C-alpha positions in Angstrom: 26.2 1.2 22.7 27.1 -0.2 19.8 25.0 0.4 16.2 22.2 -1.7 15.9 22.4 -4.2 13.6 21.4 -3.1 10.0 21.8 0.5 10.4 23.2 2.0 7.2 26.8 4.1 7.1 26.2 7.8 6.7 26.3 8.6 3.0 29.7 9.5 1.3 31.2 9.7 -1.9 30.4 11.8 -4.6 27.2 13.9 -5.2 24.5 12.2 -7.5 22.4 13.8 -10.2 21.4 17.2 -9.0 18.0 17.4 -7.1 15.0 20.1 -7.7 16.5 23.3 -5.8 20.1 22.6 -6.3 20.8 19.9 -4.3 22.4 16.1 -4.6 21.1 13.0 -3.2 24.0 11.5 -1.1 25.2 8.0 -2.4 25.1 5.5 0.2 27.1 1.9 0.3 26.3 -0.4 -2.4 25.6 -3.3 0.3 24.5 -3.1 3.9 27.5 -4.6 5.7 25.4 -6.0 9.1 23.1 -8.3 6.3 25.5 -10.6 4.8 23.1 -12.5 3.2 21.1 -9.5 2.0 21.0 -10.5 -1.2 19.2 -14.1 -0.7 16.7 -12.2 1.8 15.9 -10.2 -0.6 15.2 -13.0 -3.2 12.5 -14.3 -0.3 11.3 -11.0 0.7 10.5 -10.4 -3.2 9.1 -13.8 -4.0 7.0 -13.8 -0.6 5.5 -10.8 -1.5 4.8 -11.6 -5.6 3.2 -14.5 -4.3 1.1 -12.4 -1.7 0.4 -10.0 -4.4 -1.0 -13.1 -7.0 -3.4 -13.9 -4.2 -4.1 -10.4 -4.1 -5.1 -10.1 -7.4 -8.2 -12.5 -7.7 -9.1 -12.1 -3.8 -9.5 -8.4 -4.3 -11.9 -9.2 -7.6 -13.6 -11.8 -6.0 -15.1 -10.4 -2.7 -17.4 -8.0 -4.0 -19.0 -10.6 -6.2 -19.0 -12.8 -3.0 -21.0 -10.3 -1.3 -23.1 -8.4 -4.2 -23.9 -11.7 -6.6 -23.7 -14.8 -4.0 -24.7 -13.5 -0.4 -27.2 -11.0 -2.4 -26.1 -8.1 0.2 -26.3 -4.1 -1.0 -23.4 -1.9 -1.5 -23.8 -0.6 2.2 -23.3 -3.7 3.5 -20.3 -4.2 1.3 -19.0 -0.8 2.0 -19.2 -1.7 5.8 -17.4 -5.0 5.2 -14.8 -2.9 3.6 -14.9 -0.2 6.4 -14.5 -3.7 9.1 -11.6 -4.6 6.8 -9.9 -1.4 6.7 -10.3 -0.2 10.4 -9.0 -3.9 11.5 -6.2 -3.5 9.3 -5.2 -0.1 10.6 -5.2 -1.4 14.1 -3.0 -4.2 13.1 -0.6 -2.2 11.5 -0.6 0.1 14.6 -0.3 -2.9 17.0 2.2 -4.8 15.0 4.6 -1.7 14.2 5.1 -0.9 17.7 5.3 -4.2 18.6 8.3 -4.8 15.9 10.0 -1.2 16.6 10.0 -1.8 20.6 9.7 -5.6 21.2 10.7 -8.1 18.2 10.3 -7.3 15.0 10.5 -10.9 13.6 8.0 -12.6 15.6 5.3 -9.3 14.6 6.4 -9.9 10.7 5.2 -13.9 11.4 1.9 -13.2 12.9 1.2 -10.1 10.4 1.7 -12.6 7.6 -0.9 -15.5 9.1 -3.9 -13.4 9.2 -4.2 -14.0 5.2 -4.4 -17.8 5.6 -6.9 -17.3 8.3 -8.8 -15.0 6.4 -8.8 -17.6 2.9 -10.0 -20.3 5.4 -12.9 -18.4 6.5 -13.8 -17.2 3.5 -13.7 -20.8 1.9 -17.4 -20.8 3.9 -19.3 -17.7 2.4 -22.6 -19.4 3.7 -22.0 -18.3 7.5 -22.2 -14.2 7.3 -20.1 -13.9 10.4 -17.3 -15.9 9.4 -17.3 -13.8 6.1 -17.0 -10.7 8.0 -14.4 -12.0 10.3 -12.4 -12.8 7.3 -12.8 -9.6 5.8 -11.4 -7.8 9.1 -8.5 -10.6 9.5 -7.9 -10.0 5.8 -8.0 -6.8 5.6 -10.4 -6.7 2.0 -10.2 -2.8 2.0 -8.6 -1.8 -1.0 -9.9 -3.3 -4.2 -10.4 -1.6 -7.5 -6.9 -1.1 -7.9 -4.3 -3.7 -7.6 -1.5 -1.7 -6.5 -3.9 0.3 -3.9 -3.2 -1.6 -1.0 -4.5 -5.2 -1.3 -5.1 -7.3 1.3 -3.4 -8.4 4.3 -2.3 -4.7 5.0 -1.1 -5.4 8.5 2.2 -7.3 6.6 2.9 -4.0 4.6 5.2 -1.7 7.0 7.5 -5.3 8.3 7.9 -5.6 4.3 8.9 -2.0 3.7 11.2 -1.5 6.9 12.8 -5.0 6.0 13.8 -3.6 2.6 14.9 0.0 3.8 17.2 -1.9 6.2 18.3 -4.0 3.6 19.3 -2.1 0.8 21.7 1.2 0.6 19.5 4.9 1.0 20.4 5.6 -2.7 19.1 2.6 -4.4 16.0 2.3 -1.9 13.3 4.4 -4.1 14.1 2.5 -7.5 14.2 -1.1 -5.2 11.0 -0.1 -4.0 9.9 1.1 -7.6 10.9 -2.6 -8.7 9.3 -4.4 -6.1 6.1 -2.9 -6.5 6.3 -3.2 -10.0 6.8 -6.7 -9.7 3.8 -6.9 -7.0 1.5 -5.0 -9.3 2.2 -7.4 -12.2 1.8 -10.6 -10.5 -1.6 -9.4 -9.1 -2.5 -8.4 -12.4 -1.9 -11.8 -13.1 -3.8 -12.7 -10.0 -6.4 -11.1 -11.6 -7.1 -13.0 -14.6 -7.8 -16.3 -12.5 -11.0 -15.2 -12.1 -12.0 -15.6 -15.1 -11.4 -19.3 -15.2 -11.9 -20.0 -11.9 -15.7 -20.5 -9.8 -15.7 -17.7 -6.6 -16.0 -21.0 -4.7 -12.6 -22.0 -5.7 -10.5 -19.0 -5.5 -10.4 -18.5 -1.5 -8.8 -22.3 -1.1 -5.9 -21.2 -3.5 -5.5 -17.8 -2.0 -4.8 -20.1 1.6 -2.5 -21.8 -0.1 -0.5 -19.6 -2.0 -0.5 -17.1 1.4 0.9 -20.1 3.8 4.0 -20.7 1.0 4.8 -17.0 1.4 4.8 -17.4 5.6 7.2 -20.4 4.6 9.1 -18.5 2.3 9.7 -15.3 4.8 11.5 -17.5 7.4 15.0 -17.3 6.0 15.1 -13.5 5.3 17.5 -11.2 7.3 15.3 -9.4 9.6 17.0 -6.7 12.2 17.2 -7.3 15.9 15.4 -4.5 18.1 16.2 -3.7 21.7 13.3 -4.3 24.3 12.1 -1.0 25.8 13.6 0.7 22.7 11.5 4.1 21.6 11.3 6.0 18.5 14.0 8.9 18.4 12.7 12.8 18.1 13.4 13.3 14.5 11.2 10.0 14.2 8.3 11.1 16.1 8.0 14.7 14.5 8.1 12.7 11.0 5.9 9.9 12.3 3.4 13.4 13.0 3.6 14.7 9.7 2.8 11.7 7.6 -0.1 10.4 9.7 -1.8 13.9 9.0 -1.1 13.3 5.0 -2.0 9.1 5.7 -5.3 10.4 7.2 -5.9 12.6 3.8 -4.6 10.0 1.7 -6.3 6.9 3.3 -9.7 9.0 3.3 -9.5 9.9 -0.4 -8.5 6.2 -1.3 -11.6 5.0 1.1 -13.9 7.3 -0.6 -13.4 5.7 -4.1 -11.2 2.9 -4.3 -13.1 0.0 -3.1 -15.8 1.3 -5.8 -14.6 1.2 -8.6 -15.3 -2.1 -9.3 -18.4 -2.4 -8.3 -19.3 1.2 -10.9 -18.5 -1.1 -13.7 -21.1 -3.5 -12.1 -23.9 -1.0 -10.8 -23.8 1.1 -14.0 -23.1 -1.4 -17.2 -23.6 -5.0 -15.3 -20.2 -6.1 -16.5 -19.9 -9.6 -15.8 -17.1 -10.7 -13.3 -15.2 -13.0 -15.9 -15.4 -9.6 -18.1 -14.2 -7.4 -15.4 -11.6 -9.7 -14.4 -9.7 -8.4 -18.2 -10.4 -4.8 -17.2 -8.9 -4.9 -13.7 -6.0 -6.6 -14.9 -5.2 -4.0 -17.5 -5.9 -1.4 -14.8 -3.5 -3.4 -12.3 -0.6 -3.4 -15.3 -1.0 0.3 -15.9 -0.8 1.2 -12.4 2.7 -1.4 -11.8 4.6 0.4 -15.2 3.6 3.8 -13.8 5.7 2.5 -10.6 8.6 2.3 -12.4 8.8 5.9 -13.4 9.4 6.6 -9.4 12.7 7.2 -9.5 12.9 9.3 -12.6 9.8 11.5 -11.2 11.9 11.7 -7.7 15.1 12.9 -9.7 13.3 15.1 -11.9 10.8 16.9 -9.8 11.2 16.3 -6.4 9.3 14.2 -3.8 6.3 16.9 -3.6 6.1 17.7 -6.9 6.2 14.4 -7.5 2.9 13.8 -5.6 1.3 17.2 -6.4 1.1 16.6 -10.2 0.1 12.8 -10.7 -2.5 12.8 -8.2 -3.9 16.0 -9.2 -4.6 14.9 -12.5 -5.7 12.0 -11.4 -8.3 14.1 -9.2 -9.4 16.0 -12.6 -10.0 12.3 -14.0 -12.6 11.3 -10.8 -14.6 14.2 -11.3 -15.3 13.6 -14.7 -15.8 9.8 -14.6 -19.3 9.9 -13.0 -21.0 12.5 -15.3 -19.4 11.2 -18.3 -21.1 7.4 -18.5 -19.5 6.3 -22.1 -18.2 3.0 -21.5 -14.8 3.7 -23.3 -14.2 6.3 -21.7 -15.1 4.9 -18.3 -12.4 2.2 -19.1 -9.9 4.6 -19.9 -10.4 6.8 -16.7 -10.3 3.0 -14.7 -6.7 2.4 -16.5 -5.1 5.5 -16.0 -6.2 6.8 -12.2 -5.0 4.3 -10.1 -2.0 4.5 -12.3 -1.8 8.6 -11.6 -2.8 7.6 -7.8 0.1 5.1 -7.3 2.9 6.8 -10.0 4.9 8.6 -6.9 4.1 6.1 -4.1 7.5 4.9 -4.2 8.8 7.9 -3.4 6.8 8.8 -0.9 7.3 5.7 1.1 11.2 6.2 0.4 10.7 9.7 1.8 9.1 8.4 5.0 12.0 5.5 5.7 14.6 8.3 5.1 13.2 10.8 7.2 13.3 8.1 10.3 16.2 6.8 12.2 16.4 3.2 10.7 15.5 1.5 14.3 12.0 3.1 14.0 10.9 2.6 10.7 8.5 -0.7 11.3 6.9 2.0 13.9 6.8 4.4 11.3 5.9 2.7 8.5 2.9 0.6 10.8 1.8 4.3 12.2 1.0 5.6 8.3 -0.3 2.5 7.3 -2.6 2.5 10.3 -3.8 6.3 9.9 -3.9 5.9 5.9 -6.2 2.5 6.5 -8.2 4.0 9.3 -9.2 6.9 7.4 -10.2 4.3 4.4 -12.1 2.4 6.7 -14.4 4.9 7.4 -15.0 6.7 4.1 -15.6 3.7 2.6 -18.8 3.4 4.8 -19.9 6.7 3.8 -19.1 5.6 0.4 -21.3 2.8 0.5 -24.1 4.8 1.9 -24.1 7.3 -0.6 -24.5 5.2 -3.6 -27.4 3.4 -1.9 -28.9 6.5 -0.9 -27.7 9.7 -2.4 -26.1 9.6 -5.8 -23.0 7.6 -7.2 -21.1 10.7 -8.2 -20.6 11.9 -4.3 -17.8 9.5 -3.8 -15.7 10.7 -6.7 -16.2 14.7 -5.9 -15.3 13.7 -2.2 -12.3 12.1 -3.6 -11.1 14.5 -5.7 -11.5 17.2 -2.8 -9.3 15.0 -0.3 -6.8 14.9 -2.6 -6.1 18.5 -3.6 -6.4 18.9 0.5 -3.9 16.2 1.0 -1.2 18.0 -1.9 -1.7 21.3 0.3 0.0 19.6 3.6 2.7 17.9 1.7 3.6 21.6 0.7 3.0 22.9 4.1 4.9 20.1 5.8 7.9 19.7 3.1 8.4 22.3 0.9 7.5 22.5 -2.8 11.2 21.1 -3.3 11.2 18.9 -0.7 13.2 15.3 -1.0 13.7 12.7 1.3 17.6 11.9 0.8 18.2 14.9 2.7 17.4 12.9 6.0 18.9 9.8 5.6 22.0 10.4 8.1 20.7 10.2 11.3 21.1 13.1 13.6 23.8 12.7 16.7 22.1 10.5 19.4 19.1 9.4 17.8 20.3 6.8 15.5 17.7 4.7 17.6 
C-alpha cells in the first residue's frame, strides 16, 4: 500500500541543537508535502481555535456564577455538574478519537465541533436545571479556573492536535503547539474580560454565535483521510498505554483543584464576578506567556525534566494557598499556578504525537484526553464534597500529592532525559 496522506517524511539533514544527554533532535521537512495548502489550513485551524478559546474565556467564568448565584446551588452541585461535563467529555473524546482513526477523521471533527453550540443554546435558558446539566455535559464545562487548563468543548482538542501535527513538520511541532496555545490563551483571557461588561444572561448566546463561526471556519481545513478498519500500530499502543497512565494522574490533580480556583475567591474573599474577571484574565495571560517557553524548556531540559520542574514548583504553591489567606498572596499564587502547570504542556503533547504513528494520532490524543478528563471529573465531584463537608484545603493537598506521583510515572516510563523527537521516525511496517 502507499504512504497514508499527510505522513511526514523521515527526518533528514544536519542535526539541530544538542539535547540533554548528547542527543540531537531530527530536522524534518519544512512543509508537509501531502497537504499542498497547509498554510491556508493552518490559518483556518488557528482562527477557529481562537474563536472557541475566546468563548471559553467568558463561558468558563460565567458557568460557576450561573450555578452558585443565579440557580443558588451548592459547591457540591457545582462539583457534580463539573463531573458530568468531565465524564461526558471523556467518553466523547475517546469515542470520537477512535472514530477519527478507524472510520472518518473529518466527520468526527465536525461532530465534535457541533457540541459547544448545542450546549450554549441549552444554557441560554438556565431556568430548567435538567437543561443546564445537559448543557454542562455536552459543552464539557469541567476545567474552569485556568484558561489554559482545558476549556470547554474538550472533545474537539484531540482532533485539533492531530490535524496540527499532520500539517507541520516534526522539528517544528512543539513550536507550533506553543504558538497556537499562546494565541488560544490570549483570546481566552480577552474573552474573560467580557464578563465585566456583559450580563450572564447574554454571554451564552454570544458563545453560541462564536462556536458556530468556529465550525464554519473549519470546513476548508485539509484533514487526513483514514482507512476504514485501521488499527493502531504496536508502537502506538505502547505509547498510548503509558500516556493513559500519566493522563489519569494528571487529570485527577487537575480535577481536584483547577475547577475551584475561581470559587475559592468567591467563598473565601467574596469577590464579585466583575472583579474576578480581571484576575482571571491576568491568570490566563500569565499561562499563555508561559506556553511560549515550552520550546526553550524542551531544548534546555528535555521532555521529562521540563514537566517535573514546572509542575513540582506549582504543587508547592498549591500547598501554601489555602493556609496563607492573605489576599495579595492568594492572587499571586493564582497568577502563577496555571502558568506553571501548562508551561511544559506543548512539550508533553508533542511527545505523544511523536511517539505514535501519524495515522494513529487522533485515537492517541483522544484516549489521552479521555483518561485525563474522566479522572478529572471524578476528582472534581470529590473536591466539591470535601469543600462543603471537610475543609477547603483538602483539594490543594490532594493536588500536590497527585502531581508528585505523576512526575514519578514520567521518570519511570520515559527516563529523566526522555525526549519526544527521537520517536518521530515510524518503525518499519508500523507507519499506519
